PyMOL Python script that loads the backbone (N, CA, C, O; Angstrom):
from pymol import cmd

cmd.read_pdbstr("""\
ATOM      1  N   MET A   1      22.083  -2.423 -22.309  1.00  0.00           N
ATOM      2  CA  MET A   1      21.768  -2.930 -20.979  1.00  0.00           C
ATOM      3  C   MET A   1      20.257  -3.180 -20.884  1.00  0.00           C
ATOM      4  O   MET A   1      19.475  -2.378 -21.393  1.00  0.00           O
ATOM      5  N   PRO A   2      19.829  -4.284 -20.239  1.00  0.00           N
ATOM      6  CA  PRO A   2      18.400  -4.586 -20.177  1.00  0.00           C
ATOM      7  C   PRO A   2      17.651  -3.632 -19.245  1.00  0.00           C
ATOM      8  O   PRO A   2      18.241  -2.962 -18.398  1.00  0.00           O
ATOM      9  N   LYS A   3      16.334  -3.598 -19.433  1.00  0.00           N
ATOM     10  CA  LYS A   3      15.489  -2.768 -18.578  1.00  0.00           C
ATOM     11  C   LYS A   3      15.439  -3.344 -17.170  1.00  0.00           C
ATOM     12  O   LYS A   3      15.622  -4.545 -16.969  1.00  0.00           O
ATOM     13  N   MET A   4      15.186  -2.459 -16.184  1.00  0.00           N
ATOM     14  CA  MET A   4      14.999  -2.897 -14.806  1.00  0.00           C
ATOM     15  C   MET A   4      13.637  -3.571 -14.685  1.00  0.00           C
ATOM     16  O   MET A   4      12.658  -3.095 -15.259  1.00  0.00           O
ATOM     17  N   LYS A   5      13.568  -4.662 -13.952  1.00  0.00           N
ATOM     18  CA  LYS A   5      12.290  -5.325 -13.712  1.00  0.00           C
ATOM     19  C   LYS A   5      11.637  -4.738 -12.466  1.00  0.00           C
ATOM     20  O   LYS A   5      12.317  -4.357 -11.513  1.00  0.00           O
ATOM     21  N   SER A   6      10.305  -4.671 -12.488  1.00  0.00           N
ATOM     22  CA  SER A   6       9.560  -4.289 -11.299  1.00  0.00           C
ATOM     23  C   SER A   6       9.546  -5.454 -10.326  1.00  0.00           C
ATOM     24  O   SER A   6       9.636  -6.612 -10.731  1.00  0.00           O
ATOM     25  N   VAL A   7       9.432  -5.142  -9.037  1.00  0.00           N
ATOM     26  CA  VAL A   7       9.295  -6.185  -8.024  1.00  0.00           C
ATOM     27  C   VAL A   7       7.856  -6.679  -8.091  1.00  0.00           C
ATOM     28  O   VAL A   7       6.929  -5.913  -7.829  1.00  0.00           O
ATOM     29  N   SER A   8       7.658  -7.937  -8.437  1.00  0.00           N
ATOM     30  CA  SER A   8       6.307  -8.434  -8.706  1.00  0.00           C
ATOM     31  C   SER A   8       5.422  -8.412  -7.460  1.00  0.00           C
ATOM     32  O   SER A   8       4.209  -8.235  -7.574  1.00  0.00           O
ATOM     33  N   SER A   9       5.999  -8.587  -6.290  1.00  0.00           N
ATOM     34  CA  SER A   9       5.200  -8.510  -5.061  1.00  0.00           C
ATOM     35  C   SER A   9       4.696  -7.092  -4.828  1.00  0.00           C
ATOM     36  O   SER A   9       3.599  -6.902  -4.304  1.00  0.00           O
ATOM     37  N   ALA A  10       5.498  -6.088  -5.218  1.00  0.00           N
ATOM     38  CA  ALA A  10       5.074  -4.696  -5.079  1.00  0.00           C
ATOM     39  C   ALA A  10       3.951  -4.360  -6.057  1.00  0.00           C
ATOM     40  O   ALA A  10       3.053  -3.585  -5.727  1.00  0.00           O
ATOM     41  N   LEU A  11       3.997  -4.937  -7.256  1.00  0.00           N
ATOM     42  CA  LEU A  11       2.939  -4.710  -8.237  1.00  0.00           C
ATOM     43  C   LEU A  11       1.600  -5.206  -7.725  1.00  0.00           C
ATOM     44  O   LEU A  11       0.562  -4.618  -8.026  1.00  0.00           O
ATOM     45  N   LYS A  12       1.615  -6.295  -6.945  1.00  0.00           N
ATOM     46  CA  LYS A  12       0.384  -6.864  -6.409  1.00  0.00           C
ATOM     47  C   LYS A  12      -0.165  -6.053  -5.241  1.00  0.00           C
ATOM     48  O   LYS A  12      -1.367  -6.095  -4.980  1.00  0.00           O
ATOM     49  N   ARG A  13       0.693  -5.313  -4.531  1.00  0.00           N
ATOM     50  CA  ARG A  13       0.289  -4.639  -3.308  1.00  0.00           C
ATOM     51  C   ARG A  13      -0.022  -3.155  -3.464  1.00  0.00           C
ATOM     52  O   ARG A  13      -0.785  -2.606  -2.669  1.00  0.00           O
ATOM     53  N   PHE A  14       0.549  -2.493  -4.469  1.00  0.00           N
ATOM     54  CA  PHE A  14       0.419  -1.037  -4.598  1.00  0.00           C
ATOM     55  C   PHE A  14      -0.160  -0.637  -5.942  1.00  0.00           C
ATOM     56  O   PHE A  14       0.043  -1.314  -6.950  1.00  0.00           O
ATOM     57  N   LYS A  15      -0.897   0.492  -5.940  1.00  0.00           N
ATOM     58  CA  LYS A  15      -1.396   1.081  -7.186  1.00  0.00           C
ATOM     59  C   LYS A  15      -1.038   2.561  -7.182  1.00  0.00           C
ATOM     60  O   LYS A  15      -1.214   3.235  -6.167  1.00  0.00           O
ATOM     61  N   VAL A  16      -0.535   3.077  -8.310  1.00  0.00           N
ATOM     62  CA  VAL A  16      -0.182   4.491  -8.417  1.00  0.00           C
ATOM     63  C   VAL A  16      -1.419   5.264  -8.843  1.00  0.00           C
ATOM     64  O   VAL A  16      -2.047   4.934  -9.849  1.00  0.00           O
ATOM     65  N   LYS A  17      -1.772   6.300  -8.072  1.00  0.00           N
ATOM     66  CA  LYS A  17      -2.922   7.131  -8.397  1.00  0.00           C
ATOM     67  C   LYS A  17      -2.518   8.202  -9.411  1.00  0.00           C
ATOM     68  O   LYS A  17      -1.333   8.393  -9.681  1.00  0.00           O
ATOM     69  N   LYS A  18      -3.512   8.901  -9.969  1.00  0.00           N
ATOM     70  CA  LYS A  18      -3.239   9.915 -10.993  1.00  0.00           C
ATOM     71  C   LYS A  18      -2.359  11.043 -10.471  1.00  0.00           C
ATOM     72  O   LYS A  18      -1.531  11.576 -11.210  1.00  0.00           O
ATOM     73  N   ASN A  19      -2.532  11.412  -9.202  1.00  0.00           N
ATOM     74  CA  ASN A  19      -1.753  12.522  -8.655  1.00  0.00           C
ATOM     75  C   ASN A  19      -0.349  12.102  -8.222  1.00  0.00           C
ATOM     76  O   ASN A  19       0.405  12.923  -7.702  1.00  0.00           O
ATOM     77  N   GLY A  20       0.013  10.825  -8.432  1.00  0.00           N
ATOM     78  CA  GLY A  20       1.368  10.370  -8.121  1.00  0.00           C
ATOM     79  C   GLY A  20       1.508   9.694  -6.777  1.00  0.00           C
ATOM     80  O   GLY A  20       2.520   9.041  -6.520  1.00  0.00           O
ATOM     81  N   SER A  21       0.503   9.837  -5.900  1.00  0.00           N
ATOM     82  CA  SER A  21       0.573   9.140  -4.621  1.00  0.00           C
ATOM     83  C   SER A  21       0.283   7.659  -4.845  1.00  0.00           C
ATOM     84  O   SER A  21      -0.311   7.277  -5.853  1.00  0.00           O
ATOM     85  N   ILE A  22       0.702   6.847  -3.910  1.00  0.00           N
ATOM     86  CA  ILE A  22       0.586   5.402  -4.071  1.00  0.00           C
ATOM     87  C   ILE A  22      -0.381   4.847  -3.029  1.00  0.00           C
ATOM     88  O   ILE A  22      -0.252   5.106  -1.833  1.00  0.00           O
ATOM     89  N   LYS A  23      -1.354   4.076  -3.516  1.00  0.00           N
ATOM     90  CA  LYS A  23      -2.391   3.486  -2.684  1.00  0.00           C
ATOM     91  C   LYS A  23      -1.908   2.146  -2.162  1.00  0.00           C
ATOM     92  O   LYS A  23      -1.214   1.409  -2.862  1.00  0.00           O
ATOM     93  N   ARG A  24      -2.283   1.831  -0.915  1.00  0.00           N
ATOM     94  CA  ARG A  24      -1.906   0.550  -0.303  1.00  0.00           C
ATOM     95  C   ARG A  24      -3.087   0.000   0.474  1.00  0.00           C
ATOM     96  O   ARG A  24      -4.038   0.722   0.774  1.00  0.00           O
ATOM     97  N   GLY A  25      -3.019  -1.287   0.798  1.00  0.00           N
ATOM     98  CA  GLY A  25      -4.056  -1.918   1.606  1.00  0.00           C
ATOM     99  C   GLY A  25      -3.797  -1.712   3.082  1.00  0.00           C
ATOM    100  O   GLY A  25      -2.708  -1.302   3.482  1.00  0.00           O
ATOM    101  N   SER A  26      -4.813  -2.000   3.893  1.00  0.00           N
ATOM    102  CA  SER A  26      -4.684  -1.880   5.338  1.00  0.00           C
ATOM    103  C   SER A  26      -4.240  -3.198   5.947  1.00  0.00           C
ATOM    104  O   SER A  26      -4.707  -4.265   5.548  1.00  0.00           O
ATOM    105  N   ALA A  27      -3.345  -3.120   6.903  1.00  0.00           N
ATOM    106  CA  ALA A  27      -2.967  -4.295   7.682  1.00  0.00           C
ATOM    107  C   ALA A  27      -3.967  -4.467   8.826  1.00  0.00           C
ATOM    108  O   ALA A  27      -4.749  -3.561   9.113  1.00  0.00           O
ATOM    109  N   PHE A  28      -3.941  -5.621   9.471  1.00  0.00           N
ATOM    110  CA  PHE A  28      -4.768  -5.919  10.653  1.00  0.00           C
ATOM    111  C   PHE A  28      -6.265  -5.919  10.348  1.00  0.00           C
ATOM    112  O   PHE A  28      -7.064  -5.535  11.202  1.00  0.00           O
ATOM    113  N   ARG A  29      -6.660  -6.343   9.141  1.00  0.00           N
ATOM    114  CA  ARG A  29      -8.069  -6.331   8.762  1.00  0.00           C
ATOM    115  C   ARG A  29      -8.596  -7.722   8.423  1.00  0.00           C
ATOM    116  O   ARG A  29      -9.779  -7.860   8.113  1.00  0.00           O
ATOM    117  N   SER A  30      -7.759  -8.754   8.472  1.00  0.00           N
ATOM    118  CA  SER A  30      -8.163 -10.033   7.904  1.00  0.00           C
ATOM    119  C   SER A  30      -8.806 -10.992   8.902  1.00  0.00           C
ATOM    120  O   SER A  30      -9.770 -11.672   8.550  1.00  0.00           O
ATOM    121  N   HIS A  31      -8.316 -11.068  10.114  1.00  0.00           N
ATOM    122  CA  HIS A  31      -8.878 -12.037  11.067  1.00  0.00           C
ATOM    123  C   HIS A  31      -8.718 -11.520  12.485  1.00  0.00           C
ATOM    124  O   HIS A  31      -8.088 -10.489  12.721  1.00  0.00           O
ATOM    125  N   ILE A  32      -9.303 -12.261  13.432  1.00  0.00           N
ATOM    126  CA  ILE A  32      -9.362 -11.880  14.853  1.00  0.00           C
ATOM    127  C   ILE A  32      -9.950 -10.470  14.981  1.00  0.00           C
ATOM    128  O   ILE A  32      -9.368  -9.589  15.614  1.00  0.00           O
ATOM    129  N   LEU A  33     -11.106 -10.287  14.367  1.00  0.00           N
ATOM    130  CA  LEU A  33     -11.753  -8.970  14.392  1.00  0.00           C
ATOM    131  C   LEU A  33     -12.645  -8.793  15.612  1.00  0.00           C
ATOM    132  O   LEU A  33     -13.108  -7.684  15.878  1.00  0.00           O
ATOM    133  N   THR A  34     -12.894  -9.863  16.358  1.00  0.00           N
ATOM    134  CA  THR A  34     -13.826  -9.779  17.487  1.00  0.00           C
ATOM    135  C   THR A  34     -13.283  -8.909  18.615  1.00  0.00           C
ATOM    136  O   THR A  34     -14.049  -8.198  19.266  1.00  0.00           O
ATOM    137  N   LYS A  35     -11.983  -8.953  18.854  1.00  0.00           N
ATOM    138  CA  LYS A  35     -11.417  -8.179  19.966  1.00  0.00           C
ATOM    139  C   LYS A  35     -11.121  -6.725  19.590  1.00  0.00           C
ATOM    140  O   LYS A  35     -10.799  -5.920  20.464  1.00  0.00           O
ATOM    141  N   LYS A  36     -11.226  -6.379  18.305  1.00  0.00           N
ATOM    142  CA  LYS A  36     -10.961  -5.001  17.873  1.00  0.00           C
ATOM    143  C   LYS A  36     -12.232  -4.178  17.967  1.00  0.00           C
ATOM    144  O   LYS A  36     -13.321  -4.665  17.663  1.00  0.00           O
ATOM    145  N   THR A  37     -12.089  -2.932  18.388  1.00  0.00           N
ATOM    146  CA  THR A  37     -13.260  -2.067  18.551  1.00  0.00           C
ATOM    147  C   THR A  37     -13.821  -1.663  17.192  1.00  0.00           C
ATOM    148  O   THR A  37     -13.117  -1.695  16.183  1.00  0.00           O
ATOM    149  N   GLN A  38     -15.104  -1.281  17.180  1.00  0.00           N
ATOM    150  CA  GLN A  38     -15.758  -0.828  15.957  1.00  0.00           C
ATOM    151  C   GLN A  38     -15.036   0.376  15.364  1.00  0.00           C
ATOM    152  O   GLN A  38     -14.873   0.475  14.147  1.00  0.00           O
ATOM    153  N   LYS A  39     -14.601   1.293  16.236  1.00  0.00           N
ATOM    154  CA  LYS A  39     -13.913   2.504  15.789  1.00  0.00           C
ATOM    155  C   LYS A  39     -12.617   2.153  15.070  1.00  0.00           C
ATOM    156  O   LYS A  39     -12.289   2.733  14.035  1.00  0.00           O
ATOM    157  N   ARG A  40     -11.888   1.198  15.633  1.00  0.00           N
ATOM    158  CA  ARG A  40     -10.620   0.776  15.043  1.00  0.00           C
ATOM    159  C   ARG A  40     -10.832   0.127  13.680  1.00  0.00           C
ATOM    160  O   ARG A  40     -10.090   0.404  12.737  1.00  0.00           O
ATOM    161  N   LYS A  41     -11.846  -0.738  13.572  1.00  0.00           N
ATOM    162  CA  LYS A  41     -12.148  -1.407  12.307  1.00  0.00           C
ATOM    163  C   LYS A  41     -12.651  -0.417  11.266  1.00  0.00           C
ATOM    164  O   LYS A  41     -12.328  -0.538  10.085  1.00  0.00           O
ATOM    165  N   ARG A  42     -13.430   0.547  11.693  1.00  0.00           N
ATOM    166  CA  ARG A  42     -13.971   1.570  10.789  1.00  0.00           C
ATOM    167  C   ARG A  42     -12.853   2.435  10.218  1.00  0.00           C
ATOM    168  O   ARG A  42     -12.882   2.783   9.038  1.00  0.00           O
ATOM    169  N   ASN A  43     -11.876   2.784  11.039  1.00  0.00           N
ATOM    170  CA  ASN A  43     -10.757   3.606  10.575  1.00  0.00           C
ATOM    171  C   ASN A  43      -9.827   2.841   9.640  1.00  0.00           C
ATOM    172  O   ASN A  43      -9.135   3.450   8.825  1.00  0.00           O
ATOM    173  N   LEU A  44      -9.803   1.519   9.747  1.00  0.00           N
ATOM    174  CA  LEU A  44      -8.994   0.703   8.839  1.00  0.00           C
ATOM    175  C   LEU A  44      -9.644   0.575   7.465  1.00  0.00           C
ATOM    176  O   LEU A  44      -8.986   0.207   6.492  1.00  0.00           O
ATOM    177  N   ARG A  45     -10.950   0.883   7.389  1.00  0.00           N
ATOM    178  CA  ARG A  45     -11.711   0.672   6.169  1.00  0.00           C
ATOM    179  C   ARG A  45     -11.345   1.639   5.048  1.00  0.00           C
ATOM    180  O   ARG A  45     -11.368   1.251   3.880  1.00  0.00           O
ATOM    181  N   GLY A  46     -11.012   2.869   5.365  1.00  0.00           N
ATOM    182  CA  GLY A  46     -10.810   3.909   4.359  1.00  0.00           C
ATOM    183  C   GLY A  46      -9.576   3.689   3.503  1.00  0.00           C
ATOM    184  O   GLY A  46      -8.770   2.806   3.794  1.00  0.00           O
ATOM    185  N   PRO A  47      -9.417   4.495   2.434  1.00  0.00           N
ATOM    186  CA  PRO A  47      -8.249   4.360   1.570  1.00  0.00           C
ATOM    187  C   PRO A  47      -6.970   4.780   2.294  1.00  0.00           C
ATOM    188  O   PRO A  47      -6.962   5.756   3.044  1.00  0.00           O
ATOM    189  N   GLN A  48      -5.903   4.039   2.062  1.00  0.00           N
ATOM    190  CA  GLN A  48      -4.619   4.312   2.704  1.00  0.00           C
ATOM    191  C   GLN A  48      -3.595   4.660   1.631  1.00  0.00           C
ATOM    192  O   GLN A  48      -3.642   4.125   0.523  1.00  0.00           O
ATOM    193  N   THR A  49      -2.671   5.557   1.963  1.00  0.00           N
ATOM    194  CA  THR A  49      -1.593   5.890   1.030  1.00  0.00           C
ATOM    195  C   THR A  49      -0.243   5.636   1.703  1.00  0.00           C
ATOM    196  O   THR A  49      -0.146   5.548   2.927  1.00  0.00           O
ATOM    197  N   ILE A  50       0.783   5.521   0.880  1.00  0.00           N
ATOM    198  CA  ILE A  50       2.144   5.294   1.366  1.00  0.00           C
ATOM    199  C   ILE A  50       2.654   6.558   2.052  1.00  0.00           C
ATOM    200  O   ILE A  50       2.383   7.667   1.593  1.00  0.00           O
ATOM    201  N   ALA A  51       3.383   6.394   3.140  1.00  0.00           N
ATOM    202  CA  ALA A  51       3.994   7.525   3.834  1.00  0.00           C
ATOM    203  C   ALA A  51       5.096   8.133   2.972  1.00  0.00           C
ATOM    204  O   ALA A  51       5.719   7.438   2.169  1.00  0.00           O
ATOM    205  N   ASN A  52       5.331   9.425   3.143  1.00  0.00           N
ATOM    206  CA  ASN A  52       6.351  10.129   2.349  1.00  0.00           C
ATOM    207  C   ASN A  52       7.738   9.539   2.526  1.00  0.00           C
ATOM    208  O   ASN A  52       8.544   9.570   1.596  1.00  0.00           O
ATOM    209  N   SER A  53       8.034   9.000   3.711  1.00  0.00           N
ATOM    210  CA  SER A  53       9.350   8.418   3.972  1.00  0.00           C
ATOM    211  C   SER A  53       9.584   7.149   3.154  1.00  0.00           C
ATOM    212  O   SER A  53      10.729   6.814   2.851  1.00  0.00           O
ATOM    213  N   ASP A  54       8.506   6.436   2.791  1.00  0.00           N
ATOM    214  CA  ASP A  54       8.638   5.197   2.019  1.00  0.00           C
ATOM    215  C   ASP A  54       8.425   5.403   0.527  1.00  0.00           C
ATOM    216  O   ASP A  54       8.631   4.473  -0.253  1.00  0.00           O
ATOM    217  N   LEU A  55       8.016   6.597   0.112  1.00  0.00           N
ATOM    218  CA  LEU A  55       7.596   6.839  -1.264  1.00  0.00           C
ATOM    219  C   LEU A  55       8.688   6.527  -2.278  1.00  0.00           C
ATOM    220  O   LEU A  55       8.419   5.878  -3.289  1.00  0.00           O
ATOM    221  N   SER A  56       9.917   6.977  -2.028  1.00  0.00           N
ATOM    222  CA  SER A  56      10.995   6.769  -3.002  1.00  0.00           C
ATOM    223  C   SER A  56      11.345   5.290  -3.141  1.00  0.00           C
ATOM    224  O   SER A  56      11.639   4.822  -4.241  1.00  0.00           O
ATOM    225  N   ARG A  57      11.314   4.547  -2.020  1.00  0.00           N
ATOM    226  CA  ARG A  57      11.614   3.113  -2.065  1.00  0.00           C
ATOM    227  C   ARG A  57      10.570   2.344  -2.852  1.00  0.00           C
ATOM    228  O   ARG A  57      10.907   1.462  -3.642  1.00  0.00           O
ATOM    229  N   VAL A  58       9.294   2.677  -2.638  1.00  0.00           N
ATOM    230  CA  VAL A  58       8.216   1.967  -3.324  1.00  0.00           C
ATOM    231  C   VAL A  58       8.218   2.312  -4.811  1.00  0.00           C
ATOM    232  O   VAL A  58       7.975   1.441  -5.646  1.00  0.00           O
ATOM    233  N   LYS A  59       8.489   3.570  -5.150  1.00  0.00           N
ATOM    234  CA  LYS A  59       8.559   3.969  -6.562  1.00  0.00           C
ATOM    235  C   LYS A  59       9.690   3.240  -7.273  1.00  0.00           C
ATOM    236  O   LYS A  59       9.558   2.884  -8.444  1.00  0.00           O
ATOM    237  N   THR A  60      10.796   3.015  -6.580  1.00  0.00           N
ATOM    238  CA  THR A  60      11.899   2.263  -7.163  1.00  0.00           C
ATOM    239  C   THR A  60      11.485   0.819  -7.434  1.00  0.00           C
ATOM    240  O   THR A  60      11.829   0.251  -8.470  1.00  0.00           O
ATOM    241  N   MET A  61      10.747   0.233  -6.497  1.00  0.00           N
ATOM    242  CA  MET A  61      10.279  -1.146  -6.690  1.00  0.00           C
ATOM    243  C   MET A  61       9.303  -1.249  -7.847  1.00  0.00           C
ATOM    244  O   MET A  61       9.288  -2.249  -8.564  1.00  0.00           O
ATOM    245  N   LEU A  62       8.478  -0.205  -8.032  1.00  0.00           N
ATOM    246  CA  LEU A  62       7.479  -0.216  -9.104  1.00  0.00           C
ATOM    247  C   LEU A  62       8.039   0.287 -10.414  1.00  0.00           C
ATOM    248  O   LEU A  62       7.393   0.138 -11.451  1.00  0.00           O
ATOM    249  N   ASN A  63       9.225   0.882 -10.401  1.00  0.00           N
ATOM    250  CA  ASN A  63       9.812   1.539 -11.567  1.00  0.00           C
ATOM    251  C   ASN A  63       8.856   2.592 -12.127  1.00  0.00           C
ATOM    252  O   ASN A  63       8.711   2.734 -13.341  1.00  0.00           O
ATOM    253  N   ALA A  64       8.204   3.330 -11.215  1.00  0.00           N
ATOM    254  CA  ALA A  64       7.231   4.344 -11.642  1.00  0.00           C
ATOM    255  C   ALA A  64       7.864   5.715 -11.682  1.00  0.00           C
ATOM    256  O   ALA A  64       7.197   6.693 -12.019  1.00  0.00           O
TER     257      ALA A  64
END
""", "prot")
cmd.dss("prot")
cmd.show_as("cartoon", "prot")
cmd.util.cbc("prot")
cmd.orient("prot")
């Protein structure tokens, strides 16, 4: 039986860290930034990880 393929869109969006958690990008950061407060934009800047509820689904997509 052939190997399972990874979902290519997931490969572009997520990176697996050494400790097994999965890094993701922030939404709501690309445009219309004028109406968003500085505090909101600053909090979007930091590193984001996948929630525990989504972890198994994303790992399946990545075949990790």
